[in-house]
N, CA and C atoms as an extended XYZ file, in Angstrom:
330
Properties=species:S:1:pos:R:3:atomname:S:1:resname:S:1:resid:I:1 pbc="F F F"
N         5.281       16.512        7.665 N   MET     1
C         5.220       15.293        7.741 CA  MET     1
C         6.589       14.935        6.681 C   MET     1
N         6.991       14.217        6.782 N   LYS     2
C         8.784       13.939        5.801 CA  LYS     2
C         7.973       13.339        4.876 C   LYS     2
N         8.412       13.247        3.629 N   SER     3
C         8.410       12.730        2.387 CA  SER     3
C         8.676       11.157        2.158 C   SER     3
N         9.327       11.058        2.952 N   SER     4
C         9.621        8.912        3.540 CA  SER     4
C         8.889        8.515        3.080 C   SER     4
N         7.361        9.125        4.195 N   VAL     5
C         6.325        7.973        4.972 CA  VAL     5
C         5.555        7.849        3.757 C   VAL     5
N         5.407        9.790        2.614 N   LEU     6
C         4.130        8.847        1.236 CA  LEU     6
C         4.935        7.966        0.442 C   LEU     6
N         6.695        8.248        0.937 N   THR     7
C         7.528        7.110       -0.552 CA  THR     7
C         7.192        5.950        0.245 C   THR     7
N         7.016        5.628        1.212 N   ARG     8
C         7.357        4.231        1.584 CA  ARG     8
C         5.873        3.760        1.177 C   ARG     8
N         4.457        4.390        1.549 N   TYR     9
C         3.391        4.345        1.949 CA  TYR     9
C         3.316        3.778       -0.237 C   TYR     9
N         3.481        4.421       -0.678 N   ARG    10
C         3.124        4.203       -2.280 CA  ARG    10
C         4.026        3.350       -2.996 C   ARG    10
N         5.596        3.235       -2.296 N   VAL    11
C         6.278        1.754       -2.912 CA  VAL    11
C         5.191        0.735       -2.443 C   VAL    11
N         4.637        0.058       -0.918 N   MET    12
C         4.429       -0.580       -0.593 CA  MET    12
C         2.953       -0.694       -1.316 C   MET    12
N         2.402        0.059       -2.054 N   ALA    13
C         1.329       -0.134       -2.414 CA  ALA    13
C         0.981       -0.919       -3.518 C   ALA    13
N         2.160       -0.485       -4.466 N   TYR    14
C         2.053       -0.667       -5.779 CA  TYR    14
C         2.689       -1.520       -5.421 C   TYR    14
N         3.753       -2.241       -5.086 N   VAL    15
C         4.467       -3.519       -4.777 CA  VAL    15
C         2.825       -4.499       -4.242 C   VAL    15
N         2.191       -4.248       -3.485 N   THR    16
C         1.168       -5.090       -2.776 CA  THR    16
C        -0.084       -5.267       -3.971 C   THR    16
N        -0.267       -4.018       -4.954 N   ALA    17
C        -1.165       -4.449       -5.397 CA  ALA    17
C        -1.273       -5.047       -6.897 C   ALA    17
N         0.193       -4.921       -7.715 N   VAL    18
C         0.899       -5.996       -8.459 CA  VAL    18
C         1.215       -7.413       -8.268 C   VAL    18
N         1.413       -7.421       -6.765 N   MET    19
C         1.326       -8.696       -6.112 CA  MET    19
C        -0.062       -9.947       -6.390 C   MET    19
N        -1.050       -8.804       -5.692 N   LEU    20
C        -2.264       -9.461       -5.195 CA  LEU    20
C        -2.634       -9.730       -6.617 C   LEU    20
N        -2.439       -8.777       -7.551 N   LEU    21
C        -2.643       -9.501       -9.879 CA  LEU    21
C        -2.027      -10.878       -9.747 C   LEU    21
N        -0.989      -10.529       -9.053 N   VAL    22
C        -0.200      -12.510       -9.722 CA  VAL    22
C        -0.847      -13.007       -8.938 C   VAL    22
N        -1.045      -12.990       -7.645 N   LEU    23
C        -1.991      -13.954       -7.118 CA  LEU    23
C        -2.824      -14.217       -7.481 C   LEU    23
N        -3.883      -13.498       -7.659 N   CYS    24
C        -5.265      -13.537       -8.751 CA  CYS    24
C        -4.952      -14.656       -9.882 C   CYS    24
N        -3.892      -14.613      -10.638 N   VAL    25
C        -3.831      -14.867      -12.173 CA  VAL    25
C        -3.244      -16.659      -11.788 C   VAL    25
N        -2.574      -16.426      -10.698 N   CYS    26
C        -2.608      -18.004       -9.852 CA  CYS    26
C        -3.393      -18.802       -9.598 C   CYS    26
N        -3.973      -18.014       -8.650 N   MET    27
C        -4.714      -18.907       -8.588 CA  MET    27
C        -6.340      -19.517       -9.584 C   MET    27
N        -5.742      -18.224      -10.271 N   ILE    28
C        -7.021      -19.033      -11.712 CA  ILE    28
C        -6.331      -20.333      -12.337 C   ILE    28
N        -4.434      -19.972      -11.876 N   PHE    29
C        -4.420      -21.169      -13.152 CA  PHE    29
C        -4.805      -22.341      -11.495 C   PHE    29
N        -4.560      -22.312      -10.984 N   LYS    30
C        -4.463      -23.372       -9.954 CA  LYS    30
C        -5.867      -23.876       -9.665 C   LYS    30
N        -6.512      -23.152       -9.582 N   TYR    31
C        -8.278      -23.515       -9.486 CA  TYR    31
C        -8.802      -24.322      -11.174 C   TYR    31
N        -8.580      -23.375      -12.136 N   GLY    32
C        -9.002      -24.150      -13.856 CA  GLY    32
C        -8.554      -24.638      -14.164 C   GLY    32
N        -7.055      -24.884      -13.827 N   PHE    33
C        -6.663      -25.709      -14.824 CA  PHE    33
C        -5.587      -26.473      -14.351 C   PHE    33
N        -5.453      -26.342      -12.948 N   ASP    34
C        -5.147      -27.702      -11.793 CA  ASP    34
C        -3.414      -27.973      -12.394 C   ASP    34
N        -2.663      -26.111      -12.513 N   LYS    35
C        -1.647      -26.069      -12.579 CA  LYS    35
C        -1.167      -24.573      -11.969 C   LYS    35
N         0.837      -25.546      -11.181 N   GLY    36
C         1.074      -23.907      -10.538 CA  GLY    36
C         0.829      -23.939       -9.330 C   GLY    36
N         0.784      -24.872       -8.695 N   GLU    37
C        -0.167      -25.254       -7.182 CA  GLU    37
C         0.859      -25.048       -6.356 C   GLU    37
N         2.493      -25.308       -6.591 N   GLY    38
C         3.553      -24.714       -5.876 CA  GLY    38
C         4.047      -23.360       -6.121 C   GLY    38
N         3.823      -22.781       -7.112 N   LEU    39
C         3.827      -21.077       -7.178 CA  LEU    39
C         2.974      -20.757       -6.215 C   LEU    39
N         1.892      -21.304       -6.380 N   THR    40
C         0.682      -19.844       -5.838 CA  THR    40
C         1.016      -19.895       -4.089 C   THR    40
N         0.887      -21.107       -3.785 N   LEU    41
C         1.573      -20.965       -2.610 CA  LEU    41
C         2.838      -20.242       -2.121 C   LEU    41
N         3.602      -19.982       -2.958 N   VAL    42
C         5.071      -19.278       -2.521 CA  VAL    42
C         4.350      -17.480       -2.999 C   VAL    42
N         3.438      -17.154       -4.039 N   VAL    43
C         3.037      -15.807       -3.882 CA  VAL    43
C         1.978      -15.391       -3.096 C   VAL    43
N         1.092      -16.772       -2.628 N   SER    44
C         0.120      -16.192       -1.547 CA  SER    44
C         1.149      -16.273       -0.167 C   SER    44
N         2.338      -17.050       -0.089 N   GLN    45
C         2.701      -16.442        1.689 CA  GLN    45
C         3.720      -15.404        0.982 C   GLN    45
N         4.249      -14.980        0.228 N   VAL    46
C         5.509      -13.365       -0.559 CA  VAL    46
C         4.183      -12.308       -0.206 C   VAL    46
N         3.390      -12.224       -1.240 N   HIS    47
C         1.753      -11.291       -0.783 CA  HIS    47
C         1.460      -11.470        0.671 C   HIS    47
N         1.219      -12.155        0.916 N   GLY    48
C         0.569      -12.062        3.174 CA  GLY    48
C         1.858      -11.162        4.082 C   GLY    48
N         3.806      -11.891        3.695 N   VAL    49
C         4.241      -10.231        3.987 CA  VAL    49
C         4.454       -9.002        3.417 C   VAL    49
N         3.952       -8.928        2.804 N   LEU    50
C         4.170       -7.606        1.999 CA  LEU    50
C         2.361       -6.740        2.234 C   LEU    50
N         1.694       -7.574        2.694 N   TYR    51
C         0.644       -7.036        3.022 CA  TYR    51
C         0.647       -6.585        4.373 C   TYR    51
N         1.115       -7.289        4.766 N   ILE    52
C         1.463       -6.521        6.645 CA  ILE    52
C         2.431       -5.644        6.844 C   ILE    52
N         3.893       -5.278        5.803 N   ILE    53
C         4.223       -4.169        5.401 CA  ILE    53
C         3.717       -2.977        5.392 C   ILE    53
N         2.912       -3.181        4.331 N   TYR    54
C         1.705       -2.012        3.129 CA  TYR    54
C         0.903       -1.725        4.980 C   TYR    54
N         0.266       -2.240        5.767 N   LEU    55
C        -0.518       -2.086        6.333 CA  LEU    55
C         0.484       -1.261        7.364 C   LEU    55
N         1.499       -1.704        7.609 N   ILE    56
C         2.281       -0.655        8.745 CA  ILE    56
C         2.461        0.784        8.329 C   ILE    56
N         3.075        0.820        6.588 N   PHE    57
C         3.207        1.824        6.188 CA  PHE    57
C         1.930        2.411        5.784 C   PHE    57
N         0.964        1.706        6.164 N   ALA    58
C        -0.406        2.854        5.431 CA  ALA    58
C        -1.222        3.499        7.253 C   ALA    58
N        -0.724        2.851        7.869 N   PHE    59
C        -1.159        3.105        9.380 CA  PHE    59
C         0.128        4.326        9.894 C   PHE    59
N         0.806        4.216        9.395 N   ASP    60
C         1.961        5.394       10.197 CA  ASP    60
C         1.914        6.926        9.001 C   ASP    60
N         1.246        6.268        8.227 N   LEU    61
C         0.658        7.504        6.696 CA  LEU    61
C        -0.246        8.021        7.441 C   LEU    61
N        -1.312        7.222        7.679 N   GLY    62
C        -2.667        7.418        8.170 CA  GLY    62
C        -2.485        8.286        9.734 C   GLY    62
N        -2.115        7.812       10.610 N   SER    63
C        -1.349        8.228       12.009 CA  SER    63
C        -1.321        9.964       11.524 C   SER    63
N         0.120        9.939       10.492 N   LYS    64
C         1.052       11.730       10.916 CA  LYS    64
C        -0.452       12.370        9.510 C   LYS    64
N        -1.175       12.035        9.069 N   ALA    65
C        -1.501       12.771        8.020 CA  ALA    65
C        -3.397       12.749        9.071 C   ALA    65
N        -3.449       12.300        9.937 N   LYS    66
C        -4.624       12.376       11.314 CA  LYS    66
C        -5.926       11.790       10.398 C   LYS    66
N        -5.960       11.262        9.576 N   TRP    67
C        -7.402       10.921        8.861 CA  TRP    67
C        -8.499       10.073       10.046 C   TRP    67
N        -9.504        9.885       10.093 N   PRO    68
C       -10.635        9.548       10.483 CA  PRO    68
C       -10.875        8.058        9.968 C   PRO    68
N       -10.669        7.258       10.613 N   PHE    69
C       -11.013        5.739       11.370 CA  PHE    69
C       -11.495        4.875        9.831 C   PHE    69
N       -12.234        5.788        9.355 N   GLY    70
C       -13.040        5.417        8.193 CA  GLY    70
C       -12.236        5.828        6.681 C   GLY    70
N       -11.271        6.199        6.897 N   LYS    71
C       -10.919        6.475        5.617 CA  LYS    71
C        -9.328        5.944        5.732 C   LYS    71
N        -9.323        5.666        6.828 N   LEU    72
C        -8.026        4.375        7.035 CA  LEU    72
C        -8.115        3.433        6.787 C   LEU    72
N        -9.535        2.748        7.306 N   LEU    73
C        -9.839        1.431        7.132 CA  LEU    73
C        -9.793        0.916        5.699 C   LEU    73
N       -10.831        2.078        5.093 N   TRP    74
C       -10.316        2.080        3.374 CA  TRP    74
C        -9.375        1.976        2.927 C   TRP    74
N        -8.308        2.405        3.374 N   VAL    75
C        -7.098        2.498        2.621 CA  VAL    75
C        -6.159        1.162        2.969 C   VAL    75
N        -6.282        1.040        3.897 N   LEU    76
C        -5.752       -0.693        4.857 CA  LEU    76
C        -6.289       -1.778        3.668 C   LEU    76
N        -7.475       -1.812        3.458 N   VAL    77
C        -8.549       -3.265        3.144 CA  VAL    77
C        -7.977       -2.436        1.858 C   VAL    77
N        -7.764       -1.726        1.051 N   SER    78
C        -7.738       -1.524       -0.653 CA  SER    78
C        -6.441       -2.218       -0.848 C   SER    78
N        -6.013       -3.140       -0.418 N   GLY    79
C        -5.091       -3.766       -0.935 CA  GLY    79
C        -5.328       -5.408       -0.657 C   GLY    79
N        -6.703       -5.505        0.139 N   THR    80
C        -6.629       -6.999       -0.551 CA  THR    80
C        -7.980       -7.088       -1.572 C   THR    80
N        -8.148       -5.606       -2.507 N   ILE    81
C        -9.007       -5.870       -3.370 CA  ILE    81
C        -8.053       -5.325       -4.843 C   ILE    81
N        -8.203       -6.408       -5.603 N   PRO    82
C        -7.130       -5.775       -7.212 CA  PRO    82
C        -7.877       -5.461       -7.690 C   PRO    82
N        -6.567       -4.249       -8.156 N   THR    83
C        -6.680       -3.216       -8.429 CA  THR    83
C        -7.125       -2.187       -7.645 C   THR    83
N        -7.603       -2.051       -6.785 N   ALA    84
C        -8.081       -0.916       -6.093 CA  ALA    84
C        -7.160       -0.070       -5.276 C   ALA    84
N        -5.988       -1.082       -4.341 N   ALA    85
C        -4.886        0.024       -4.555 CA  ALA    85
C        -4.447        1.062       -5.191 C   ALA    85
N        -4.209        1.191       -6.583 N   PHE    86
C        -4.101        1.148       -7.813 CA  PHE    86
C        -4.259        2.784       -7.589 C   PHE    86
N        -5.870        2.667       -7.741 N   PHE    87
C        -7.117        4.187       -7.712 CA  PHE    87
C        -6.430        4.833       -6.388 C   PHE    87
N        -7.010        4.006       -4.969 N   VAL    88
C        -6.447        4.802       -3.309 CA  VAL    88
C        -5.361        5.333       -3.480 C   VAL    88
N        -4.144        4.540       -3.725 N   GLU    89
C        -2.852        5.403       -3.839 CA  GLU    89
C        -3.230        6.833       -4.741 C   GLU    89
N        -3.342        6.888       -5.912 N   ARG    90
C        -3.943        7.896       -6.325 CA  ARG    90
C        -4.222        8.942       -5.135 C   ARG    90
N        -5.203        8.937       -5.447 N   LYS    91
C        -6.288        9.603       -4.298 CA  LYS    91
C        -5.476        9.985       -2.818 C   LYS    91
N        -4.975        9.626       -2.385 N   VAL    92
C        -4.103        9.210       -1.370 CA  VAL    92
C        -2.912       10.633       -1.646 C   VAL    92
N        -1.705        9.958       -2.493 N   VAL    93
C        -0.710       10.834       -2.990 CA  VAL    93
C        -1.306       12.550       -2.567 C   VAL    93
N        -2.390       12.505       -3.757 N   ARG    94
C        -2.975       14.126       -4.002 CA  ARG    94
C        -3.713       14.619       -2.398 C   ARG    94
N        -3.817       14.268       -1.939 N   GLU    95
C        -4.395       14.419       -0.654 CA  GLU    95
C        -3.680       14.837        0.387 C   GLU    95
N        -2.766       13.827        0.109 N   VAL    96
C        -1.201       14.184        1.431 CA  VAL    96
C        -0.033       14.984        0.786 C   VAL    96
N        -0.227       15.376       -0.481 N   GLU    97
C         1.222       16.283       -0.988 CA  GLU    97
C         1.445       17.411       -0.177 C   GLU    97
N         0.252       17.925        0.146 N   PRO    98
C         0.148       19.016        0.661 CA  PRO    98
C         0.694       19.188        2.047 C   PRO    98
N         0.391       18.317        2.723 N   LEU    99
C         1.080       17.938        4.612 CA  LEU    99
C         2.644       17.424        4.123 C   LEU    99
N         3.016       17.534        3.488 N   ILE   100
C         4.898       17.013        3.401 CA  ILE   100
C         5.350       18.907        3.222 C   ILE   100
N         6.107       18.172        3.943 N   THR   101
C         7.170       19.556        4.560 CA  THR   101
C         8.298       19.590        3.881 C   THR   101
N         9.048       20.398        3.054 N   ASP   102
C        10.236       20.281        2.977 CA  ASP   102
C        11.451       19.745        3.407 C   ASP   102
N        11.546       19.704        4.458 N   GLY   103
C        12.487       18.710        5.720 CA  GLY   103
C        13.793       19.893        6.054 C   GLY   103
N        13.578       21.167        5.447 N   SER   104
C        15.256       21.690        5.839 CA  SER   104
C        14.667       22.783        6.709 C   SER   104
N        15.799       22.707        7.501 N   PRO   105
C        16.107       23.369        8.661 CA  PRO   105
C        15.323       25.084        8.974 C   PRO   105
N        14.342       25.304        9.662 N   VAL   106
C        14.399       27.021        9.726 CA  VAL   106
C        15.525       27.680       11.012 C   VAL   106
N        14.989       28.586       10.115 N   THR   107
C        15.773       29.273       11.151 CA  THR   107
C        15.222       30.863       11.438 C   THR   107
N        15.620       31.111       12.475 N   ALA   108
C        14.876       32.105       13.584 CA  ALA   108
C        15.892       33.195       13.203 C   ALA   108
N        14.393       34.167       13.250 N   LYS   109
C        14.762       35.660       12.777 CA  LYS   109
C        15.038       36.562       13.627 C   LYS   109
N        16.263       37.135       13.756 N   ALA   110
C        16.348       38.351       14.853 CA  ALA   110
C        15.692       39.325       14.903 C   ALA   110
């Protein structure tokens, strides 16, 4: 597996997790203090689009790493639980890094 597959997943895991935390803060302001309704709408839509991209990259990584369905489902769902994606990303990186090939061409020996 190429390292770019893991890099794409890592970037989207962090971006999705941060946007989910921002969305949680916006929701607190919207429902707790009656402020920021427009901002909450924008942040929720941006998070939704980024989450879809996260799902695609996480599924790609899971299929290349040959994860069982339960593990793949947990990684996909972790993008919906505040702060979970940070912890799941760290665990995934530790497990997937040994599977990464260096990408250099292999020369045949005669």
